[in-house]
DOFI-949408 format. One record per residue (C-alpha): x, y, z. Coordinates in steps of 0.05 Angstrom, whole numbers, plus 5000, padded with zeros to 4 digits. Each point is the difference from the previous one (the first is absolute). Layout:
residues N
XYZ/...
This chain:
residues 802
815811851888/493849744964/500549744930/495550274945/494949484979/501849654936/493450214965/501750745012/506949914970/496849694940/494850564994/505350555003/504349644947/494049954954/498350745008/507250204985/499949584937/493450344980/502950695012/506049834956/495549754943/494750565003/502550625037/494250434975/494849535029/503850005066/499550755005/492650004985/498549465051/504550315052/496650695001/492849844982/495649745057/495949384982/493550395012/498550754997/493449945035/502150025073/503950654990/494250334963/495249795055/504650315051/500350644959/492550044994/499450005076/504150655006/495850595022/504850584989/506150204961/505049855056/497849285004/500949924924/506950325004/502049545057/497749424958/504250244941/506150085043/499449295028/498649664933/503650434948/504849444982/494549514981/494350444972/497749794931/497550474946/492849825019/501250175073/503450664980/493750174960/495749825060/504150465045/499050594952/492649834997/499249995076/503650675008/495450334950/493649695029/501850305068/500850694967/493249944965/496649855065/502250675030/496950684991/504050524962/502250335064/502849345028/503649754938/507649945012/502849854931/506450385013/501349635065/499149334966/504350204941/505750245045/500049375044/506549594992/496149364988/496150324944/506750094965/501349275013/493449824968/501550474943/506749654987/496749315004/495050214947/505750264956/503449325004/493849584990/495350384953/501649564940/497449395039/493450345017/493749794964/496450544959/494950195053/505250075054/504650404955/494750524982/497550035072/507050135028/501050544946/493650345022/501749985074/507350214990/497550624963/495450185058/505949975048/505450274952/503550625024/504550114940/497450194931/504349464968/499949395045/504549464969/495249455023/494150354966/504050054936/502049275003/492849775013/497350434943/505249714952/498449295021/492550124993/501250294930/503649354982/493949595022/494750494975/497049564945/498049455049/496450465050/492549915003/495650634997/499550075076/507549985010/501150454939/495350525031/503849975066/506750084965/497350594959/498050345065/507149925025/502450364937/494750535009/502550125071/506750164969/496750474948/502249554943/493750134960/503850144935/505449475009/501449454948/498049505053/493150315009/499549994924/501549255001/494549905051/495250404956/501849544942/498649375041/493250295022/498450164927/501849294976/495949675055/494150485003/495149544965/500949445051/500450445062/494349915048/502750315065/497550725000/502950155068/507149874976/498650304931/497750655032/506750065036/503749894935/495650504963/501850565048/507449844998/500849944925/495250564981/505550514986/503149624942/494549644963/496850204934/493050284992/497849354967/502649585058/496650485049/493449874966/501349245001/501150045075/493650415010/496149494959/503049415039/498650345066/492750124981/499449274981/503049755065/496850515047/494049575018/504549435020/502750375061/496750045067/495750625010/504250175062/506550084961/501050745014/507449964987/499049714930/494950544983/504850535025/505749734958/495649994938/498050725012/507450185009/501649664934/494750424965/502950625033/507049814977/497949924928/495450615005/493849624978/493350155031/496849354979/493050045030/498049265000/506049795042/499750605045/492649865015/501849285018/505650235046/495450535030/494849475016/505449605037/501850615041/492750155017/498849275019/505850005048/499350665037/501949695066/506849804972/501850704977/504350415047/502650714992/505949784956/495549594954/494850554991/505450524989/503349574946/493449854964/497850735000/506750224971/499449484945/492950214984/502050734998/505749874951/495549574956/494250505006/495549435020/493950235039/496549555050/494950375042/498749385043/507449905016/501050745017/494050005047/502549365033/507050285007/497550665027/495949655054/505549525020/505550545001/495750495039/499449475055/507649985003/501050745016/499949925077/504349374995/505950304962/504150385052/507049924970/502550494946/501749444951/493149675002/496250665005/503550304940/498249394958/492850085024/500050744984/502749884930/495049444986/493750275032/501050754989/498250044925/493549605010/498050255069/494050445016/500750695032/499749755072/505149454988/504750494965/499550485058/501649445049/505949764958/503050694995/499350175073/503249345021/505750084950/501450705026/501449715069/505249514975/502850424943/506650145036/501449255003/499449894925/505949744960/501850314933/496749434962/493650065041/499750764991/500449904924/494449495002/495650485041/501450574952/498049594939/493749775036/498250725014/500850144926/495249434984/495250265053/500750724974/501150195072/503250685012/500149975075/505350535014/502049745069/501149304975/503750234937/504650425043/501649415046/501149514943/504450474960/504250135062/501549255002/501249994925/505050575005/504149625052/500549404954/500350354933/507249794987/498249265006/494549984947/501249694932/498450384935/493149684990/498250165072/502150724991/495350044939/494249735042/501550525055/500250564948/493549774967/496249945066/502450675028/498250344934/493049715002/499250195073/502350724985/505649955051/505150554992/506250115043/506250314970/505149625041/496749334986/499250134925/507250244994/502649365033/495549574957/502450354937/507349925021/499149255010/496349904935/505450374961/505549605034/496749354979/498850264930/507350154989/502049275013/493949654970/500549654933/493549594997/494850344954/494149855046/503650265062/502450634963/492950134975/496749975069/505650415032/499050544947/492449965011/500850085075/504550614990/494850304953/494949985056/504250425047/500550775002/505250264950/499949334962/505350174948/506149574988/507050234986/504149774941/502349385037/492849795012/498050124927/506149624975/498149425045/493249974966/503150044931/504849435017/494449505014/495250214944/502149454951/498349475052/493250295020/493349684986/493650404985/498350045074/506750315018/499650494941/493050215020/502250125072/506050424977/495550414953/495050135057/505750245045/503150464947/493250314984/499050135074/506850355003/498150454942/493250185028/501750045074/505250535011/500750594952/506050275038/504549524961/496450064934/505350394961/506049585021/497449304999/494149954953/504549894939/503249395031/493349745024/496950074931/505949634969/499049455052/492649964981/502049924927/504749435018/494649675041/495250064941/505349714953/501349385044/492649905012/498450014926/505949544986/497549505052/492950024971/502549904929/504049395021/493849655028/498149434954/494049725037/494550245047/502349515054/507150305002/497350714997/495149865057/505649735044/502350735005/493450364995/496749635057/504550365049/498650694971/494750455031/496250254940/497950665032/507350215009/502549784931/503350594962/495850264942/505149864946/501249285023/492749885011/498250154928/505649534975/497749475049/492850024976/502549964929/504149385018/494049685034/495950144938/505349654959/498949375043/492450095003/498649304972/503949695058/495050265051/496149405025/496249745061/506549895038/502650724996/493750404986/498850195072/507150265010/499850404935/493250305018/502650205069/506150334969/495850404951/495350225057/506050295037/503050364940/493750424983/502049904927/494249864952/502049494948/493849754964/504049454966/502149695067/493250095033/496449694940/504749405005/498749935075/492550014987/500849484945/504149535044/494950065056/494249834954/503549414966/503749705060/495650195059/499749285026/507550005011/499950665038/498749995075/493650365020/503550405055/504550334948/494250284959/500450675036/507350094978/497949874928/494250495001/504050545037/503950314942/493550094960/496850355060/506250415017/501150244929/492650074984/500349554939/494749544969/502949454955/496449834935/496749385030/498150395063/493749635022/502849314984/506550155038/496650285063/494549474998/505049434994/504250275058/494050115046/496949324983/506649665017/500050345068/492649935018/500549355040/505650305043/496550665018/498149755070/507249845020/503750594970/503750465046/495250595014/504750534975/501549614937/492549944986/499050755010/505950164955/497249534947/493250345004/503450694998/504349814940/494049754960/495950615021/505350474971/498849624934/492550075009/499149255006/495349775056/499349245005/493949815042/503149435040/506050435020/495550575023/495749525042/506349725032/502450695020/493450305023/498049515054/500450065076/504849425011/505150254950/499650735023/501249795072/506449644978/502150604961/498750485058/506349815037/504450144939/497650704981/504250625010/499350714974/505850464985/499750734979/506050364969/500950694970/506150164958/503550674987/496350154934/493349865034/501750495057/501650534948/493449894965/496350015067/502750705016/498350264930/493049705004/498950375065/501850654965/495849854938/493949805041/500450575049/502749685063/502549365034/492949855024/497649914928/504349404984/500949325034/506149554993/500449245001/492449905001/497849285013/493849844959/495049435005/503349364974/506650275027/502750404943/504550565024/499250654961/506150465000/495750635004/492650155003/496150654993/492650184990/497350534953/493050285004/495650094938/503450674985/506949655005/501750335065/504149585050/496349775062/504050005065/500549375043/498850015076/505350085053/501349254999/503850054934/505149434994/507250195015/505149964944/502149294985/495149685050/494149554988/493250145030/497849505053/494049784959/498350024926/496850684986/498950385064/493250325018/500250584951/503149594943/495149434996/498149584940/499650434938/493550384993/497449865070/501150695030/503150414945/496250634980/496049934935/504650054939/506549935041/505349514977/505549635036/506850014966/505749505010/507050234979/505049444990/507550104990/502849454955/507549895006/504349604952/498049355033/492850114976/502349894928/503649474959/507450144995/500649984924/493650374980/495350505035/494749475010/496450035068/500549365041/493949595018/498850175073/500150754988/495149944941/495449585044/500550495058/497650564954/494049584978/498249845073/500550735022/495550214943/494949475021/500250315070/498250674969/506750344996/502650424943/507049734995/505950444980/506449614989/506550394999/505949624970/507150115023/502250104928/495150574991/501350315068/507550014989/499750224927/503250644974/493050294990/498849965076/507050195022/497650615041/495450055059/495350484962/499449504943/498349445048/494850435036/496750174933/500149264982/496449815065/494850554990/498649774929/499449265021/495450165060/495750584976/500449924925/496349514956/500149285022/505449634961/499849254989/
């Protein structure tokens, strides 16, 4: 037997002494390899998950925290290299050695450096199968402990991990927002800042939002012009805070236009959705998107990708593209999932497409999946089908049953309000006592938007179905009184315009109940001195939608525009002018106001979206203001060719107009003596037209008379040419216009601008214009058919009334 060399005996003795003196150091040296590098190099040579798992199995006893982080990183890199169809996240997560790696991370996360910790958290979340993974919770807690020392890049990555867990309103996200706020002045990394802006946007103040917008504008020119992702995140942030800030949106739009080749279907779809929400118009981007998406039609042969293409391209496609999209979708309609069918239905609503075959196929899929939809999705289905005039008893009954079942268990004011609204859109929209009590229970928690939605629904119940009038109207009227009470209470508790606007900006002015609208305008008038260049555009837009003429508010808007025009973005000038045009109102400093607005916009006329330029010209024309530079910009060949692709004409005839049409035929002596929906030069549509000879006898039209509710193919057909060209001597052409309630301001019988302008234009074309207001037509004096016939005879054959 060989003896152990003396030097080895001595070495072992020394090591045992060292272990006795410092047991902790012994443990560390025993289990940590001298160098991590060889193992990491081995790991980096792995080409698939099995090789990585074999490596973990062989080395699990000696892997350091750095090597554990590297193993997670390698597994996720392999997933990212695969297409969506080849990803195997579940297989990786269920592998025994992934559990080993998971346990190693649980034991070693406190030793990880900050970058590794956050990276392992991100990857663990991507593979996590359980909603509450203990490792994720431990990593989040540890990251929270280290939060103050994270740099902005790491902070942005950690905030994205929280966003993946929907922790937008958590105290931890609030802490991150506080760190961003404290360090905003020294922040220079816009890429990381844009990530943080999106993730903290739900819980920051209006003032902080504006600070972030200002900082972003300052840093924007420091990023590379190819940074599409940064531009997309900035646009998302503006969407999240509901702020259509034109300067930033233009910069983002220029990035998108400069990087067309980088934009795929997903990117274009996302950008168009953001633009739609923000009501930001970019003619160039839409044309680019339309061209690129049209090229994708033959390439998308899978339902998932084609549905996304249909949803994105459909609303902006031309007639041929729409036809191609619909015919292709019909072929694959039976393979649609419930989610895809809902997306198609909403796109058809946007396209105003009432293709009966496609609607039937899509609703068949919806019906199969109806039980799986959430309340908000059921609202979207109801809205779309109502717009598309789809009616099927069985489907509506099932939809109503589901909406009522959700209503009975719902306690969130917003959810209750849209469930009630959806029910009000269905046939027999009335609620039982349980439904009404559910509304009453949430009223104290409701904001103005919820209260407005409830009032709209209740009014629809009262007006819609007279069968239930006697038994339910009393309860509904009491509910309206309660809605009015809580609305007034909420308005009276507003102590600043900023706080009031936080609620009003979600309210659609055109659906606001009359009683609340009057109180709202009074409250806005109370804060009139707080209207400034920051909020003037939003206030002007709200007033435009209400149809309520408040001279005090409009005069203040005009004053702010004149005094602070340099701080107002030129592209928002249309929104500021619009309430004056809509409500047909000239402020005291009329010429100075309009002149200042137009002058501020002049240098941008060449780059304005064509439709925006036309609307601007139209709005000013209603006010009889015709700036020369604006007119020159509109009436030139290059501009008109751009506009050409955006023009559409729509003709509609409502029930009252049909009633008048039949009576006119009787009064004038036959259906061939009156024309409906006449398209004049300059594309005004006249409700009804007739011609009287010099003895005031009606002249019949030819056999080509336009059918009820249709537009002629060309403005003024052969026997109805430009006024005076072929009319007998002394004959006159008469235009009869039916003016419904939307033609007037809501608070006073003052005609709105575009209807007053239309009368002027028709008179210039040689018409004698007879305007019949809804209030007059439906008055007690004209409550019988005979009275209405006499009224028409007097207006047509009697003396001309101004």
